[in-house]
C-alpha positions in Angstrom: 58.9 -102.2 -129.2 56.2 -103.0 -126.7 53.8 -103.8 -129.6 56.3 -106.2 -131.1 56.7 -108.0 -127.8 52.9 -108.2 -127.3 52.5 -109.6 -130.8 55.1 -112.3 -130.2 53.5 -113.3 -127.0 50.0 -113.5 -128.6 51.4 -115.5 -131.5 53.1 -117.9 -129.0 49.9 -118.4 -127.0 47.9 -119.1 -130.2 50.5 -121.6 -131.4 50.6 -123.4 -128.1 46.8 -123.5 -127.7 46.6 -125.0 -131.3 49.2 -127.6 -130.4 47.3 -128.6 -127.2 44.0 -128.8 -129.1 45.6 -131.0 -131.8 47.1 -133.3 -129.2 43.7 -133.6 -127.4 42.0 -134.5 -130.6 44.5 -137.2 -131.4 44.0 -138.8 -128.0 40.2 -139.0 -128.6 40.4 -140.6 -132.0 40.2 -144.2 -130.7 36.9 -146.0 -130.9 34.9 -145.7 -127.7 32.9 -148.9 -127.2 31.5 -147.9 -123.9 27.9 -146.7 -123.5 27.6 -143.0 -122.9 24.5 -141.0 -122.0 23.4 -138.8 -124.9 20.2 -137.8 -126.6 19.8 -141.0 -128.6 16.6 -142.9 -127.9 18.0 -146.4 -128.4 21.3 -148.1 -127.6 22.5 -151.3 -129.3 24.7 -153.5 -127.2 26.3 -156.8 -128.2 27.4 -159.4 -125.7 27.0 -162.9 -124.3 24.3 -164.0 -121.9 23.8 -167.2 -120.0 20.9 -169.4 -120.9 21.7 -172.2 -118.5 23.6 -171.2 -115.3 23.9 -174.9 -114.2 25.8 -176.0 -117.3 27.4 -172.6 -118.1 25.8 -172.3 -121.5 25.9 -168.9 -123.1 24.7 -167.3 -126.3 25.9 -164.3 -128.2 23.3 -161.7 -128.9 22.4 -158.1 -129.8 20.2 -156.1 -127.5 18.3 -152.9 -128.1 17.6 -150.7 -125.1 15.1 -147.9 -125.0 17.1 -145.3 -123.0 13.9 -143.4 -122.1 11.7 -146.2 -120.8 14.3 -149.0 -120.0 12.5 -151.6 -122.2 14.9 -154.1 -123.8 14.7 -156.3 -126.8 16.9 -159.1 -128.1 17.5 -159.7 -131.8 16.3 -163.1 -133.1 17.7 -164.2 -136.4 16.1 -167.2 -138.2 17.3 -168.7 -141.5 14.9 -170.9 -143.4 15.2 -172.0 -147.0 17.9 -169.4 -147.7 15.7 -166.6 -146.3 16.9 -164.7 -143.3 14.3 -163.2 -141.0 15.1 -160.8 -138.2 12.8 -159.8 -135.3 13.2 -157.9 -132.1 11.9 -160.0 -129.2 11.0 -158.1 -125.9 13.0 -159.2 -122.9 10.8 -159.5 -119.9 12.0 -159.4 -116.2 
């Protein structure tokens, strides 16, 4: 009888832990757009930046950040004669 009660308790604990795990996984299924620290060398960030503070002009851009050194580049895209050229331009302080 004691073995049967122990088996029921173990089964209930396993079932509940499985349900909690499944619930936790479903909560984390959304896309996380925030930057997190990990072992990746480079991070790509998209955003707007001001080019003229007096007139409030801003430009959308893509930035590449070296997470080891802190160096930053902006992606420059040029289209000439139906040819698209892309180049990473260093961002200086």
